[in-house]
C-alpha positions as CSV (number, residue, x, y, z in Angstrom):
1,M,-24.7,-120.0,112.8
2,N,-21.5,-121.0,114.6
3,D,-18.9,-121.6,111.9
4,L,-17.4,-125.1,111.4
5,F,-13.5,-124.7,110.7
6,I,-11.9,-126.9,108.3
7,I,-8.6,-127.2,110.1
8,A,-6.7,-129.6,107.7
9,G,-7.4,-132.0,104.9
10,I,-5.9,-134.7,102.6
11,R,-7.0,-137.2,100.1
12,T,-5.7,-140.4,98.4
13,P,-5.1,-140.3,94.7
14,F,-8.4,-140.8,92.7
15,C,-8.0,-144.0,90.5
16,R,-10.3,-145.4,88.0
17,S,-12.2,-148.5,89.0
18,G,-10.4,-151.7,88.4
19,T,-7.0,-150.1,88.3
20,D,-4.4,-149.2,91.1
21,F,-6.8,-149.5,94.0
22,D,-8.8,-152.4,92.6
23,A,-7.8,-154.7,95.7
24,L,-8.6,-152.1,98.3
25,G,-11.9,-151.6,99.9
26,A,-13.5,-148.4,101.2
27,D,-12.1,-149.3,104.7
28,D,-8.6,-149.6,103.4
29,L,-8.8,-146.3,101.4
30,G,-10.5,-144.4,104.3
31,R,-7.6,-145.7,106.6
32,H,-5.0,-144.3,104.2
33,A,-6.5,-140.9,104.0
34,C,-7.2,-140.8,107.8
35,S,-3.7,-142.0,108.7
36,A,-2.0,-139.4,106.5
37,L,-4.0,-136.6,107.8
38,L,-3.1,-137.6,111.5
39,L,0.5,-138.0,110.4
40,R,0.7,-134.6,108.6
41,T,-1.1,-132.7,111.5
42,G,0.7,-134.6,114.2
43,I,-2.4,-134.3,116.5
44,D,-3.3,-136.7,119.3
45,P,-6.0,-139.1,118.1
46,G,-7.5,-138.9,121.5
47,L,-8.6,-135.4,121.0
48,I,-11.1,-136.4,118.3
49,D,-14.6,-136.4,119.6
50,E,-16.2,-138.4,116.7
51,V,-15.4,-140.0,113.3
52,I,-17.9,-139.3,110.6
53,I,-17.4,-140.8,107.2
54,G,-19.6,-140.7,104.1
55,C,-19.8,-144.0,102.0
56,V,-22.5,-145.0,99.6
57,A,-21.6,-148.6,98.8
58,Q,-20.6,-149.9,102.3
59,P,-18.5,-152.9,102.2
60,P,-20.5,-156.1,103.3
61,D,-17.5,-157.2,105.5
62,A,-17.0,-153.8,107.1
63,A,-20.4,-152.7,108.3
64,N,-20.4,-149.1,109.6
65,V,-17.2,-148.5,107.6
66,A,-16.5,-145.3,109.6
67,R,-16.0,-147.4,112.7
68,V,-13.7,-149.8,111.0
69,I,-11.6,-147.0,109.5
70,A,-11.4,-145.2,112.9
71,L,-10.1,-148.2,114.7
72,R,-7.7,-149.2,111.9
73,T,-6.4,-145.6,112.0
74,G,-5.6,-145.6,115.6
75,I,-8.5,-143.6,116.9
76,P,-9.2,-144.7,120.5
77,E,-12.0,-147.3,121.1
78,K,-13.9,-144.7,123.3
79,T,-14.3,-142.5,120.3
80,P,-17.7,-143.2,118.4
81,A,-17.8,-143.4,114.6
82,V,-20.7,-143.3,112.2
83,T,-21.1,-143.7,108.4
84,V,-23.5,-141.3,106.7
85,H,-25.1,-141.7,103.2
86,R,-26.7,-139.0,101.1
87,N,-25.7,-140.6,97.7
88,C,-23.2,-138.2,95.8
89,A,-23.5,-135.8,98.7
90,S,-22.3,-138.2,101.4
91,G,-18.9,-136.4,101.8
92,M,-20.6,-133.2,102.4
93,E,-23.1,-134.8,104.7
94,A,-20.1,-135.9,106.8
95,I,-19.0,-132.2,107.2
96,T,-22.4,-130.8,107.9
97,T,-23.3,-133.7,110.4
98,A,-20.1,-132.7,112.3
99,H,-21.4,-129.1,112.3
100,Q,-24.6,-130.3,113.8
101,R,-22.7,-132.1,116.5
102,M,-20.7,-129.2,117.3
103,V,-23.6,-126.6,117.7
104,S,-25.5,-129.1,119.8
105,G,-22.5,-129.3,122.2
106,Q,-21.7,-133.0,121.3
107,G,-18.0,-132.3,120.4
108,E,-15.4,-129.8,119.4
109,L,-13.1,-131.8,116.9
110,F,-14.1,-134.4,114.4
111,L,-12.5,-136.5,111.8
112,V,-14.7,-136.4,108.7
113,G,-14.7,-137.2,105.0
114,G,-15.7,-139.9,102.4
115,A,-14.5,-143.1,101.1
116,E,-15.5,-145.3,98.2
117,S,-14.3,-148.3,96.4
118,M,-16.5,-148.5,93.3
119,S,-14.2,-151.4,92.3
120,S,-15.6,-153.5,95.1
121,I,-19.3,-153.0,94.3
122,P,-20.6,-156.5,94.1
123,F,-22.8,-158.5,91.7
124,F,-26.1,-159.8,92.9
125,Y,-27.9,-162.9,92.0
126,P,-31.7,-163.0,91.7
127,H,-33.6,-164.0,94.8
128,S,-34.7,-167.2,93.0
129,A,-31.1,-168.1,92.4
130,V,-30.2,-167.4,96.1
131,A,-33.0,-169.7,97.3
132,K,-31.5,-172.5,95.1
133,F,-28.1,-172.0,96.5
134,A,-29.5,-172.1,100.0
135,T,-31.3,-175.4,99.2
136,L,-28.1,-176.9,97.9
137,S,-26.1,-175.8,101.0
138,K,-28.7,-177.6,103.2
139,A,-28.7,-180.9,101.1
140,K,-26.7,-183.5,103.1
141,E,-27.3,-186.8,101.0
142,I,-25.9,-187.2,97.4
143,G,-29.4,-187.6,96.0
144,E,-30.5,-184.4,97.7
145,K,-27.6,-182.5,96.2
146,I,-28.2,-183.8,92.8
147,T,-31.8,-182.9,92.8
148,A,-30.8,-179.5,94.1
149,I,-28.3,-178.9,91.3
150,A,-30.7,-180.1,88.7
151,D,-33.1,-177.3,89.6
152,F,-30.7,-174.6,88.4
153,R,-31.2,-172.9,85.1
154,P,-28.9,-171.0,83.1
155,R,-30.6,-167.7,84.0
156,D,-29.8,-168.3,87.6
157,F,-26.1,-167.7,86.8
158,K,-26.6,-164.3,85.3
159,P,-25.8,-161.8,88.0
160,R,-27.3,-158.2,88.3
161,I,-24.5,-155.6,88.3
162,G,-24.6,-153.8,91.6
163,L,-23.1,-150.5,90.1
164,Q,-25.9,-150.3,87.5
165,L,-28.5,-151.0,90.2
166,G,-27.0,-148.3,92.4
167,L,-26.9,-145.7,89.6
168,T,-30.5,-146.4,88.7
169,D,-33.2,-144.4,90.5
170,P,-35.9,-146.8,91.9
171,V,-38.7,-144.1,91.6
172,S,-38.1,-142.7,88.2
173,G,-36.6,-146.0,86.9
174,Q,-33.9,-143.9,85.0
175,I,-30.2,-144.7,85.2
176,M,-28.1,-141.5,86.0
177,G,-27.1,-141.0,82.3
178,D,-30.7,-140.9,81.3
179,T,-31.4,-137.8,83.5
180,A,-28.4,-136.2,81.8
181,E,-29.8,-137.0,78.5
182,T,-33.1,-135.3,79.6
183,L,-31.2,-132.1,80.5
184,A,-29.3,-132.2,77.3
185,R,-32.4,-132.0,75.3
186,E,-34.3,-129.7,77.5
187,F,-31.4,-127.1,77.6
188,H,-30.4,-127.8,73.8
189,L,-26.9,-128.8,74.9
190,T,-25.2,-130.3,71.7
191,R,-22.7,-133.0,71.7
192,E,-20.0,-130.6,70.7
193,L,-20.6,-128.4,73.8
194,Q,-20.4,-131.4,76.1
195,D,-17.3,-132.7,74.6
196,A,-15.7,-129.4,74.5
197,F,-16.4,-129.1,78.4
198,A,-15.3,-132.6,79.0
199,A,-12.0,-131.8,77.3
200,S,-11.6,-128.6,79.3
201,S,-12.0,-130.6,82.5
202,H,-8.9,-132.7,81.5
203,L,-6.8,-129.7,80.3
204,K,-7.4,-127.9,83.6
205,A,-6.5,-131.0,85.7
206,L,-3.3,-131.3,83.6
207,A,-2.4,-127.7,84.0
208,A,-3.1,-127.9,87.8
209,A,-1.2,-131.2,88.3
210,D,1.3,-129.8,90.8
211,R,-1.4,-128.0,92.7
212,L,-3.5,-131.0,92.8
213,S,-0.5,-133.1,94.2
214,E,-0.6,-130.7,97.3
215,E,-4.1,-132.3,98.2
216,V,-2.8,-135.9,97.8
217,A,-1.1,-138.3,100.2
218,P,0.6,-141.1,98.3
219,V,-0.8,-144.7,98.8
220,H,2.0,-147.2,99.0
221,L,1.2,-150.6,97.7
222,P,3.2,-153.8,97.1
223,G,5.9,-152.9,94.6
224,K,4.7,-149.5,93.8
225,A,3.5,-146.0,95.3
226,V,0.4,-144.4,93.8
227,T,1.1,-140.7,93.9
228,R,-1.4,-139.1,91.4
229,D,-4.9,-139.3,90.0
230,N,-4.8,-141.6,87.2
231,G,-8.0,-140.7,85.1
232,V,-6.5,-137.4,83.7
233,R,-5.7,-137.8,80.1
234,E,-3.7,-135.7,77.7
235,D,-5.5,-137.1,74.7
236,S,-9.0,-136.2,75.8
237,T,-9.5,-133.6,73.1
238,P,-12.9,-132.7,71.7
239,E,-12.0,-134.4,68.5
240,R,-11.0,-137.7,70.1
241,L,-14.1,-137.6,72.5
242,A,-16.4,-137.0,69.4
243,K,-15.5,-140.6,68.3
244,L,-17.2,-142.2,71.5
245,R,-20.6,-143.6,71.0
246,P,-23.5,-142.5,73.4
247,I,-24.0,-145.2,76.1
248,F,-27.5,-144.4,77.5
249,D,-29.5,-143.3,74.4
250,R,-27.7,-145.2,71.6
251,Q,-30.0,-143.9,68.8
252,S,-30.2,-140.1,69.4
253,G,-28.2,-139.4,72.6
254,S,-25.2,-137.3,73.3
255,V,-23.9,-138.5,76.7
256,T,-20.8,-140.7,76.4
257,A,-18.3,-142.3,78.8
258,G,-16.0,-139.4,77.7
259,N,-18.2,-136.5,78.9
260,S,-19.4,-138.2,82.0
261,S,-17.7,-138.5,85.3
262,Q,-15.4,-141.5,85.8
263,V,-16.1,-144.5,88.0
264,T,-13.5,-144.1,90.6
265,D,-11.9,-145.2,94.0
266,G,-10.7,-142.9,96.6
267,A,-10.9,-141.2,99.9
268,V,-10.9,-137.9,101.7
269,A,-10.0,-137.0,105.3
270,L,-10.7,-133.6,106.8
271,L,-10.1,-132.5,110.4
272,V,-13.0,-130.0,111.4
273,G,-14.1,-128.4,114.5
274,S,-14.8,-125.2,116.5
275,E,-12.5,-122.1,116.4
276,Q,-11.5,-122.9,119.9
277,A,-10.3,-126.4,118.8
278,A,-8.3,-125.0,116.0
279,I,-6.6,-122.4,118.3
280,K,-5.7,-125.2,120.8
281,L,-4.1,-127.3,118.1
282,G,-2.1,-124.3,116.9
283,I,-2.9,-125.1,113.1
284,E,-4.1,-122.3,110.8
285,P,-7.3,-123.5,109.4
286,L,-7.9,-124.0,105.5
287,G,-11.2,-122.1,106.0
288,R,-14.7,-122.4,107.5
289,L,-18.1,-123.5,106.6
290,T,-20.5,-120.6,107.2
291,S,-23.7,-121.8,105.5
292,Y,-25.1,-124.9,103.6
293,A,-28.4,-126.1,102.1
294,Y,-29.8,-129.5,101.0
295,V,-32.9,-129.6,98.8
296,G,-35.1,-132.0,96.9
297,C,-35.9,-131.9,93.1
298,D,-37.4,-133.9,90.4
299,P,-35.4,-137.2,90.3
300,K,-35.6,-137.2,86.5
301,R,-33.8,-133.9,86.5
302,M,-31.6,-134.7,89.6
303,G,-28.8,-132.8,87.7
304,L,-30.4,-129.4,88.5
305,G,-30.1,-130.1,92.3
306,P,-27.3,-127.6,92.5
307,V,-29.7,-124.7,91.2
308,H,-32.2,-125.5,93.8
309,A,-29.7,-125.8,96.6
310,I,-27.9,-122.5,95.6
311,G,-31.4,-120.7,95.6
312,R,-31.8,-121.8,99.2
313,L,-28.2,-121.1,100.3
314,G,-28.7,-117.3,100.6
315,R,-25.6,-116.4,98.9
316,S,-25.1,-115.6,95.2
317,P,-22.5,-117.4,93.2
318,A,-21.5,-114.0,92.0
319,E,-19.9,-113.5,95.4
320,A,-17.7,-116.3,95.3
321,D,-14.0,-116.2,94.2
322,V,-13.9,-119.9,93.5
323,I,-16.8,-122.3,92.4
324,E,-16.8,-126.0,92.4
325,I,-19.7,-127.8,90.7
326,N,-19.3,-131.6,90.7
327,E,-19.1,-132.9,87.1
328,A,-21.5,-135.7,87.3
329,F,-21.9,-135.2,83.5
330,A,-21.0,-132.4,81.1
331,A,-24.6,-132.0,80.3
332,Q,-25.5,-131.7,83.9
333,V,-23.1,-128.9,84.8
334,L,-23.9,-127.1,81.5
335,A,-27.7,-127.2,82.4
336,V,-26.8,-125.9,85.8
337,L,-24.9,-122.9,84.2
338,A,-27.9,-122.3,81.9
339,A,-30.4,-122.5,84.6
340,L,-28.5,-120.1,86.9
341,K,-28.6,-117.7,84.0
342,D,-32.4,-118.1,83.8
343,P,-33.6,-119.3,87.1
344,N,-37.3,-119.2,85.9
345,K,-36.7,-122.4,84.0
346,C,-36.4,-124.2,87.4
347,G,-39.3,-122.2,88.8
348,L,-37.0,-120.1,91.2
349,A,-37.5,-116.5,92.2
350,M,-33.5,-115.6,92.4
351,P,-31.6,-113.2,90.5
352,P,-29.9,-114.6,87.3
353,V,-26.2,-115.0,87.5
354,E,-23.6,-116.1,84.9
355,I,-20.6,-118.0,86.4
356,P,-17.3,-116.9,84.7
357,H,-15.3,-119.8,83.2
358,E,-12.3,-118.8,85.2
359,K,-14.0,-119.3,88.4
360,L,-15.4,-122.7,87.7
361,N,-13.6,-126.0,88.5
362,R,-10.2,-124.4,88.0
363,R,-8.4,-127.6,88.7
364,G,-10.6,-129.8,86.6
365,G,-13.6,-131.9,87.9
366,S,-14.9,-135.3,88.2
367,I,-14.9,-136.0,84.4
368,A,-11.1,-135.9,84.7
369,L,-10.3,-136.6,88.3
370,G,-13.1,-139.1,88.9
371,H,-16.1,-139.4,91.1
372,P,-15.8,-141.8,94.1
373,V,-19.3,-141.1,95.1
374,G,-19.1,-141.2,98.9
375,A,-16.0,-138.9,98.7
376,S,-16.5,-136.4,96.0
377,G,-18.5,-133.9,98.3
378,A,-15.5,-133.7,100.6
379,R,-13.0,-133.5,97.7
380,L,-14.7,-130.4,96.4
381,V,-14.4,-128.7,99.7
382,L,-10.7,-129.6,100.0
383,T,-10.0,-128.4,96.5
384,A,-12.0,-125.2,97.0
385,L,-10.1,-124.2,100.0
386,H,-6.8,-125.0,98.5
387,Q,-7.6,-122.6,95.7
388,L,-8.7,-119.9,98.1
389,R,-5.3,-120.2,99.8
390,E,-3.6,-120.2,96.3
391,T,-5.3,-117.2,94.9
392,G,-6.0,-115.2,98.1
393,G,-9.7,-115.4,97.6
394,R,-12.1,-115.1,100.4
395,H,-15.3,-117.0,99.3
396,A,-16.1,-120.4,97.7
397,L,-19.1,-122.2,96.6
398,T,-19.2,-126.0,96.4
399,T,-22.2,-127.7,95.1
400,L,-23.4,-131.0,93.6
401,C,-26.3,-133.0,92.4
402,V,-27.5,-136.0,94.2
403,G,-29.1,-139.3,92.8
404,G,-32.8,-139.6,93.7
405,G,-33.5,-135.9,93.0
406,Q,-31.6,-133.7,95.6
407,G,-28.9,-131.0,95.5
408,A,-26.2,-129.8,98.1
409,A,-24.5,-126.5,98.4
410,L,-21.8,-125.3,100.9
411,W,-20.5,-121.8,101.3
412,L,-16.9,-121.6,102.5
413,E,-14.9,-118.7,103.6
414,R,-11.2,-117.8,104.5
415,P,-10.3,-114.8,106.7
């Protein structure tokens, strides 16, 4: 295939939901990331052929959030923009959609990435309550208003949590944490293993703090500047994590808030395009996308999506110098590692492979850094390419599981 070059990239810090970015929507975060990228590269925004942004929970007041981000960033009105959504793989979808545009002759240079404000995911009221509010809004006379108010019941004021709804698969009926519990049982992954993996994610992120800062553009807010990811904790040791209670299966479960990815706000922006576009800009690319795969799998075992995607990718993880597997849950990543060692467990006819610890998520993963779902796929690509540049490696594998039972895998290279 014609390779897509990742010319440059930047991201905002990733911040826990309800903290530093609580007042910012996905459009605000996306604007910060895209503006910082244009400022650092110094390119003419008029050269961009299309803006493609991944977002899962689009703001109701910023429909087609990619277009809102583009215009607020200063991209000319003539440049189209589209928002893409493949749950956790939305940031990757933005990249591969740009590749499809390029090979079909619909552009040479694209601004892509992902943005997510999980702090802004709303609460929802039952349809019956909405109907009562509508009746009240239409009432004109005092008597009509009193009658409408009298029709309300306490249950009408109990909202449904949007985040919980979004993380629950409507086909299997399972919330994402339940799928992790399924994998923990099937692959015999103890609580101790999961907590040790989670603690390692934080330790890696702490050790790589300076390197991670190279990916980040500060976000300036009234009275302060947010310069670093705020979910990384020095006290996330296996001993402290062991004190947390399971949150999905409280009786016999092992998945906790501490060994799961963090609910996070953040955005990533990447400048991608053809080799000719990179040459014209005079910017040395971070790397290039050479192949990718998306697959479907059992929604109840959605965490194994990476194994299925890697099986279709046509490249062995053993060839990669850097491997980034999104840490939706510690149990999920550990199950992927176990399944790659014994692909028959997933019904795959592929050679077994064991991923060395030193190649995997060397700067920490979503357990430490956070998982703003629409942006994480793009973050994996940015982090992997920075590591290739740091180490002099040539090949990188980025992969993640996708809610609803899918997997995505991208193969990246540097010259």
